[in-house]
Kinemage of the C-alpha trace (Angstrom):
@kinemage 1
@onewidth
@group {chain A} dominant
@subgroup {mainchain}
@vectorlist {calphas} color= white
{ca met a 1} P 0.075 0.026 0.136
{ca phe a 2} L 0.918 3.358 -0.771
{ca his a 3} L 1.643 6.752 1.546
{ca ser a 4} L -1.275 9.030 1.424
{ca gly a 5} L 0.789 11.810 -1.059
{ca leu a 6} L 2.739 8.883 -2.629
{ca trp a 7} L 6.224 9.412 -0.758
{ca gly a 8} L 6.818 5.273 -1.145
{ca asn a 9} L 5.077 2.241 -0.211
{ca trp a 10} L 4.617 -0.278 2.957
{ca met a 11} L 4.260 -3.881 2.701
{ca tyr a 12} L 3.024 -6.011 5.169
{ca thr a 13} L 2.206 -9.609 6.083
{ca val a 14} L -1.144 -9.957 6.455
{ca asp a 15} L -2.417 -11.893 9.783
{ca asn a 16} L -6.079 -12.331 9.106
{ca val a 17} L -9.382 -11.136 6.967
{ca tyr a 18} L -12.044 -10.651 8.921
{ca ser a 19} L -14.911 -10.419 6.223
{ca ser a 20} L -17.787 -9.731 8.738
{ca asn a 21} L -16.843 -5.799 8.876
{ca phe a 22} L -14.464 -6.110 5.918
{ca thr a 23} L -11.159 -5.658 8.342
{ca val a 24} L -7.354 -6.880 7.419
{ca lys a 25} L -4.864 -7.515 10.151
{ca phe a 26} L -1.739 -6.924 9.235
{ca glu a 27} L 1.079 -8.859 11.421
{ca arg a 28} L 4.363 -6.725 10.549
{ca gly a 29} L 5.885 -4.661 7.967
{ca gly a 30} L 5.321 -0.966 7.416
{ca trp a 31} L 9.300 0.228 7.814
{ca gln a 32} L 10.054 0.370 4.407
{ca glu a 33} L 9.286 4.058 4.194
{ca ala a 34} L 10.489 6.576 6.679
{ca arg a 35} L 7.656 9.419 6.939
{ca gly a 36} L 5.119 7.689 7.964
{ca ser a 37} L 1.130 8.757 7.165
{ca gly a 38} L -2.292 7.749 6.247
{ca val a 39} L -3.158 5.210 3.125
{ca asn a 40} L -3.481 6.176 0.204
{ca ser a 41} L -6.963 3.978 -0.628
{ca asn a 42} L -6.741 4.070 -4.465
{ca his a 43} L -3.279 2.141 -4.722
{ca phe a 44} L -2.263 -1.134 -3.178
{ca tyr a 45} L -2.210 -4.888 -4.543
{ca val a 46} L -2.231 -8.312 -2.061
{ca glu a 47} L -0.476 -11.183 -3.248
{ca asn a 48} L -0.640 -14.996 -2.679
{ca ile a 49} L -4.124 -14.985 -2.457
{ca phe a 50} L -5.608 -18.123 -4.455
{ca glu a 51} L -8.658 -16.928 -4.809
{ca glu a 52} L -7.410 -13.964 -6.930
{ca leu a 53} L -4.907 -16.086 -9.443
{ca asp a 54} L -7.346 -14.479 -12.463
{ca ala a 55} L -4.051 -12.759 -14.763
{ca pro a 56} L -0.962 -13.670 -16.329
{ca gly a 57} L 2.117 -13.101 -14.044
{ca glu a 58} L 0.430 -14.171 -11.180
{ca trp a 59} L 0.989 -17.008 -8.541
{ca tyr a 60} L 0.336 -18.580 -5.517
{ca leu a 61} L 2.345 -20.974 -3.409
{ca asp a 62} L 0.514 -23.416 -0.868
{ca gly a 63} L 3.100 -24.168 1.520
{ca ser a 64} L 0.934 -26.918 2.921
{ca ser a 65} L 1.248 -29.182 0.009
{ca ser a 66} L 4.273 -27.272 -1.577
{ca thr a 67} L 2.419 -26.484 -4.461
{ca leu a 68} L 3.124 -23.461 -6.901
{ca tyr a 69} L -0.057 -22.400 -8.946
{ca phe a 70} L 1.651 -19.931 -11.740
{ca tyr a 71} L -0.425 -18.208 -14.561
{ca pro a 72} L 1.823 -17.811 -17.385
{ca asn a 73} L 1.578 -14.758 -19.962
{ca ala a 74} L 1.115 -16.130 -23.752
{ca thr a 75} L 4.885 -15.192 -24.238
{ca gln a 76} L 5.756 -17.710 -21.296
{ca val a 77} L 3.132 -20.127 -22.659
{ca gln a 78} L 4.781 -20.552 -26.335
{ca asn a 79} L 8.525 -20.547 -25.082
{ca asn a 80} L 7.778 -23.831 -23.154
{ca gly a 81} L 11.634 -24.432 -22.583
{ca asn a 82} L 11.660 -21.415 -19.935
{ca glu a 83} L 12.955 -21.696 -16.654
{ca tyr a 84} L 10.941 -20.388 -13.568
{ca ala a 85} L 13.742 -20.103 -10.162
{ca ala a 86} L 12.741 -19.893 -6.680
{ca pro a 87} L 15.587 -17.619 -5.127
{ca met a 88} L 16.730 -18.592 -2.068
{ca leu a 89} L 19.857 -16.401 -1.263
{ca gln a 90} L 19.297 -12.467 -0.901
{ca arg a 91} L 22.836 -11.866 -0.966
{ca leu a 92} L 25.344 -13.876 -3.256
{ca ile a 93} L 28.789 -11.661 -3.047
{ca ala a 94} L 30.431 -9.814 -0.100
{ca phe a 95} L 33.677 -7.895 -0.095
{ca val a 96} L 33.733 -7.784 3.847
{ca gly a 97} L 37.153 -6.296 5.873
{ca thr a 98} L 37.740 -3.524 8.649
{ca pro a 99} L 38.490 -0.362 8.672
{ca thr a 100} L 41.938 -0.961 9.723
{ca asp a 101} L 42.261 -4.348 7.777
{ca pro a 102} L 40.093 -4.126 4.885
{ca ile a 103} L 39.571 -6.030 1.732
{ca his a 104} L 41.168 -4.355 -1.245
{ca his a 105} L 42.057 -4.781 -4.931
{ca ile a 106} L 39.414 -6.942 -6.295
{ca arg a 107} L 38.077 -6.750 -9.838
{ca phe a 108} L 34.505 -8.733 -10.427
{ca glu a 109} L 34.093 -8.659 -14.005
{ca gly a 110} L 31.479 -10.079 -16.847
{ca phe a 111} L 29.681 -11.991 -14.525
{ca gln a 112} L 25.441 -12.119 -14.515
{ca val a 113} L 23.967 -11.138 -11.252
{ca thr a 114} L 20.327 -12.414 -11.063
{ca glu a 115} L 17.158 -13.764 -9.342
{ca thr a 116} L 17.805 -13.106 -5.510
{ca ala a 117} L 15.413 -13.195 -2.882
{ca val a 118} L 13.283 -10.391 -2.170
{ca thr a 119} L 14.079 -8.494 1.066
{ca phe a 120} L 10.896 -5.901 1.522
{ca leu a 121} L 9.742 -7.579 4.961
{ca glu a 122} L 13.802 -7.867 6.409
{ca pro a 123} L 14.789 -4.581 8.735
{ca tyr a 124} L 15.214 -1.311 7.329
{ca glu a 125} L 16.473 1.881 8.784
{ca val a 126} L 16.392 5.637 8.478
{ca pro a 127} L 20.264 6.326 8.159
{ca ser a 128} L 19.828 10.317 7.809
{ca gly a 129} L 17.507 12.950 8.126
{ca gly a 130} L 15.737 12.382 4.493
{ca asp a 131} L 12.531 11.227 3.811
{ca trp a 132} L 13.823 7.400 2.873
{ca ser a 133} L 14.277 4.573 4.509
{ca ile a 134} L 17.057 1.482 3.315
{ca his a 135} L 18.108 -2.538 4.128
{ca arg a 136} L 21.371 -1.950 4.655
{ca asp a 137} L 22.187 -5.425 1.771
{ca gly a 138} L 22.748 -5.700 -1.495
{ca ala a 139} L 22.954 -8.691 -4.114
{ca ile a 140} L 26.820 -7.997 -3.693
{ca phe a 141} L 27.620 -6.072 -0.557
{ca leu a 142} L 30.781 -4.070 0.436
{ca asp a 143} L 32.028 -3.211 3.940
{ca gly a 144} L 35.191 -2.436 4.849
{ca ala a 145} L 36.697 -2.530 1.725
{ca glu a 146} L 39.213 -0.310 -0.566
{ca asn a 147} L 39.564 -0.347 -4.355
{ca ile a 148} L 37.253 -2.737 -5.418
{ca val a 149} L 36.215 -2.769 -9.338
{ca ile a 150} L 32.413 -4.149 -9.922
{ca ile a 151} L 32.813 -3.762 -14.283
{ca asn a 152} L 30.803 -4.835 -17.102
{ca cys a 153} L 28.540 -6.927 -15.566
{ca thr a 154} L 24.403 -7.259 -15.798
{ca phe a 155} L 22.237 -7.499 -12.337
{ca asn a 156} L 19.084 -8.534 -13.084
{ca gln a 157} L 15.802 -9.432 -11.083
{ca thr a 158} L 17.616 -8.942 -8.334
{ca gly a 159} L 15.050 -8.910 -5.186
{ca gly a 160} L 16.558 -6.126 -3.342
{ca asn a 161} L 18.951 -3.929 -3.887
{ca ala a 162} L 21.987 -4.724 -6.464
{ca val a 163} L 24.877 -3.001 -5.097
{ca phe a 164} L 25.655 -1.906 -1.723
{ca leu a 165} L 28.348 0.333 -0.725
{ca ser a 166} L 28.032 0.414 3.211
{ca asn a 167} L 30.555 2.328 6.072
{ca his a 168} L 34.187 2.124 4.899
{ca val a 169} L 34.253 1.461 0.944
{ca lys a 170} L 36.808 3.979 -0.659
{ca lys a 171} L 38.301 4.306 -3.815
{ca ser a 172} L 35.951 1.754 -5.191
{ca thr a 173} L 34.304 1.505 -8.689
{ca val a 174} L 30.926 0.685 -10.230
{ca ser a 175} L 30.925 0.879 -13.818
{ca gly a 176} L 29.932 -0.442 -17.507
{ca asn a 177} L 26.928 -2.496 -15.733
{ca glu a 178} L 23.222 -2.982 -16.691
{ca phe a 179} L 20.898 -2.802 -13.846
{ca ala a 180} L 17.570 -4.120 -14.670
{ca phe a 181} L 14.036 -4.970 -12.683
{ca thr a 182} L 15.829 -4.540 -9.002
{ca gly a 183} L 13.747 -5.230 -6.415
{ca asp a 184} L 14.715 -1.811 -4.570
{ca ser a 185} L 17.604 0.517 -5.478
{ca ala a 186} L 19.913 -0.265 -7.854
{ca ile a 187} L 23.345 1.471 -6.397
{ca ala a 188} L 23.637 2.510 -2.609
{ca ala a 189} L 26.261 4.227 -0.587
{ca val a 190} L 25.336 4.445 3.363
{ca gly a 191} L 27.347 5.392 6.089
{ca thr a 192} L 27.057 5.722 9.759
{ca ser a 193} L 27.263 8.280 12.087
{ca ala a 194} L 27.022 9.306 16.112
{ca gly a 195} L 24.296 11.461 14.946
{ca ile a 196} L 25.640 14.727 13.933
{ca asp a 197} L 29.098 14.074 15.137
{ca gly a 198} L 30.757 12.836 11.713
{ca thr a 199} L 34.302 13.088 12.914
{ca thr a 200} L 35.116 10.155 15.678
{ca ser a 201} L 33.234 7.252 14.925
{ca ala a 202} L 31.657 7.807 11.873
{ca thr a 203} L 32.566 5.324 8.693
{ca phe a 204} L 31.177 5.837 5.496
{ca pro a 205} L 31.841 5.602 1.465
{ca ser a 206} L 34.117 8.337 0.066
{ca gly a 207} L 36.156 8.700 -3.386
{ca asn a 208} L 34.347 6.381 -5.073
{ca thr a 209} L 33.308 6.231 -9.097
{ca ile a 210} L 29.434 5.594 -10.229
{ca ser a 211} L 29.915 5.634 -13.920
{ca asn a 212} L 28.563 4.216 -17.264
{ca asn a 213} L 25.947 2.382 -15.872
{ca his a 214} L 22.605 1.617 -17.966
{ca ile a 215} L 19.969 1.552 -14.945
{ca his a 216} L 16.599 0.925 -15.887
{ca asp a 217} L 13.122 -0.536 -14.428
{ca ile a 218} L 13.809 -0.632 -10.746
{ca gly a 219} L 11.763 -0.626 -7.704
{ca val a 220} L 9.496 -3.605 -8.513
{ca tyr a 221} L 8.700 -3.912 -4.774
{ca gly a 222} L 9.998 -1.035 -3.098
{ca lys a 223} L 8.744 2.371 -4.554
{ca gln a 224} L 11.002 4.879 -2.262
{ca thr a 225} L 13.852 3.587 -4.686
{ca ser a 226} L 16.374 4.725 -7.248
{ca cys a 227} L 18.984 4.530 -9.522
{ca tyr a 228} L 21.728 5.755 -7.376
{ca phe a 229} L 21.053 6.365 -3.370
{ca gln a 230} L 23.321 8.187 -1.153
{ca ser a 231} L 23.146 8.464 2.859
{ca ile a 232} L 25.822 9.610 5.090
{ca ala a 233} L 28.797 9.345 2.236
{ca cys a 234} L 30.890 12.034 0.645
{ca gly a 235} L 33.240 12.757 -1.810
{ca asn a 236} L 31.733 9.997 -4.422
{ca thr a 237} L 31.472 10.497 -8.357
{ca ile a 238} L 28.382 9.810 -10.498
{ca gln a 239} L 29.308 10.223 -13.645
{ca asp a 240} L 27.764 9.431 -16.721
{ca asn a 241} L 25.520 7.136 -16.399
{ca val a 242} L 22.044 6.600 -17.906
{ca cys a 243} L 19.005 6.211 -15.207
{ca tyr a 244} L 15.047 5.574 -16.226
{ca asn a 245} L 12.276 4.198 -15.784
{ca gly a 246} L 11.766 4.417 -11.818
{ca pro a 247} L 9.044 4.911 -9.423
{ca arg a 248} L 10.960 7.800 -7.671
{ca ala a 249} L 13.866 9.909 -7.688
{ca gly a 250} L 16.684 9.095 -10.184
{ca phe a 251} L 19.430 9.734 -7.776
{ca asn a 252} L 18.561 10.636 -4.007
{ca phe a 253} L 21.196 11.986 -1.708
{ca asn a 254} L 19.321 11.655 1.590
{ca asp a 255} L 21.505 14.646 3.558
{ca gly a 256} L 24.607 16.878 2.699
{ca phe a 257} L 27.326 15.261 4.797
{ca gly a 258} L 30.590 15.646 3.765
{ca gly a 259} L 29.985 17.767 0.639
{ca thr a 260} L 32.510 16.883 -2.248
{ca asn a 261} L 30.409 15.049 -4.777
{ca val a 262} L 30.527 14.979 -8.198
{ca val a 263} L 27.494 14.428 -10.428
{ca ala a 264} L 27.653 15.095 -14.139
{ca gly a 265} L 27.127 14.138 -17.637
{ca asn a 266} L 24.270 11.550 -16.260
{ca leu a 267} L 20.752 11.050 -18.097
{ca val a 268} L 18.291 10.870 -16.166
{ca phe a 269} L 14.140 10.595 -17.542
{ca asn a 270} L 10.920 8.787 -16.931
{ca met a 271} L 11.132 8.467 -13.105
{ca val a 272} L 8.762 9.653 -10.584
{ca arg a 273} L 6.295 6.838 -12.567
{ca glu a 274} L 4.564 5.766 -9.166
{ca thr a 275} L 4.907 8.504 -6.869
{ca gly a 276} L 4.447 12.033 -6.288
{ca asp a 277} L 6.147 15.216 -5.253
{ca his a 278} L 9.636 14.352 -6.502
{ca gly a 279} L 12.064 14.894 -9.317
{ca pro a 280} L 14.600 13.095 -11.182
{ca phe a 281} L 17.389 14.154 -9.065
{ca asn a 282} L 16.228 14.405 -5.004
{ca ser a 283} L 18.045 15.413 -2.041
{ca trp a 284} L 17.364 16.567 1.643
{ca asp a 285} L 19.690 18.631 4.282
{ca arg a 286} L 17.615 19.100 7.135
{ca gln a 287} L 19.954 17.822 9.607
{ca pro a 288} L 23.613 19.392 10.315
{ca tyr a 289} L 26.424 17.153 10.464
{ca val a 290} L 29.788 17.784 12.488
{ca thr a 291} L 32.757 16.811 9.869
{ca ala a 292} L 36.225 17.088 8.760
{ca ala a 293} L 37.176 20.124 6.898
{ca ala a 294} L 36.996 17.737 3.332
{ca cys a 295} L 35.820 14.543 2.903
{ca asp a 296} L 38.191 11.530 3.921
{ca thr a 297} L 38.450 9.915 0.858
{ca gly a 298} L 41.084 7.885 2.102
{ca pro a 299} L 44.866 7.218 1.403
């Protein structure tokens, strides 16, 4: 279901449905958007209900009998050789070290990363003062990493974020990749601070390059998602990317932490297709931060 102002959406598991008074009781969820609000009653969908299996592309899983019902579309009926995948893993590759002993100088090139499990019912966080929340993970996840190169890969149908740069990620590159039909955002760079203090215990992505990527048809599940999302990060270069067909902003900067970012030469169009009150580029600076005089981009 959607925020009343169409600022994003929320997902829940359903605990029970009471037909006597037309009431649905939710069990857990609702953290996929940060601001909260009333519900826009015209925008919602429910999945995994057998009685609603009446249109191509829909499915129903009967857990008690381990039976999957699937309503194929016309193309899938014609191509009898199609394969159907049931994803089990949310994260496929992790480059993880520490700020003092980072994993470093690895090149990940020419892979197809696809069909990871959905993450929208995993924990989300509000990393800073902007409106967005995010799940801190991705099909490829970096934390405590330096000089990692992800290049010439295809990311298709990842259930959540595709590439996630978390905390200490320095001088790394995501370039020349194609991202399509991601469940959440294509690329995210998110750090951690002690409130407004960005000088002592803060760890954050900086000095990274996001360039020459072809990003389209993102936010299949999450509607508060973008081609590139940044929060508690600085000194990064986002250049010469093509970004289109998404539910909200093409690029979103959730705060003004650290500054010294470069955004240049990007083509962004046909965004904000399922939400409102946004644009191709969106940024907030509601929360001040104490940071070093220049963004720390690493040695």
